[in-house]
N, C-alpha and C positions, 0 to 999 in steps of 0.2 A: 050082092057084093061079096067078093072073096075076102075072108078074114086072113090077115097076114100071119105067116107061120113064124113065130118068134124064136123057135128053136133052130131055124136055118140061118139066122144072121148073127154074126159075132159082133157084139157091141161092147164099148168101154163100160165096165161095170164096177160095182163096189167090191166084188169078190174076184180079184185077178187070177187067183189060183184056180177057181172054178171055171173061169173063162178059158184058160189054157187047157185044163183037163177036158172040157167039152169039145174044144177045137181039135185036140189031138185024138180024141175018141172018134171023131169024124174022119180022121186020116189027113188032116190039114198039115202042110209043111210049115216050118218056121217062117218062110218067106210069105206064105199066104196069110198066116196069122198076123204078122207085122203089117202087111199091106192093108188088111181089113181094119186093124186098130188105128192106123195112121190116116186113112182116107178122109179127106175133107177137114183136117185139123190144121190150125196155124202152128207155126214153129214152136212157140212156147208150150202149147199143149202136147206137141209131139215129143218134146224133151221130157216133160213130166211123165208121159206114157212110157218112154224108153227107160227112165230111171226106175219106174215101178215094175215093168214087165221083164226087163233083161235078166235080173237074178232069178226070177221065177222060171224063165225058160231055159236057164242054165247057160246063158250067154253073157259075155263081157259087154259092158255098155258100148264100147267101140264097135264090137261085132254087130250088135243090134242096130246101131246108127248106120253102119255100112249097108246092111240089108235094107234099112228104111230109106236109104238114099240121102241121109243127112250128112254123110261124110264119105270121102273117097278112100278106097283101100290104099295102103302104103305099098309101094313096089320095091 
């Protein structure tokens, strides 16, 4: 049985700064990081993740939510 490679998957962790640093070191875009963080989460969890990770990623909460698909961009 193949052992899963824990370094290849981005997961919600206790160290959000470390998560973002590892993801960016792999060359992941903000969109890919946000998609991986949000996958399979309910709305309340998504909002908690957005509030935690948006400032770390250098994004406004509204920008993070637009990328995550939780809010539409204003025109």
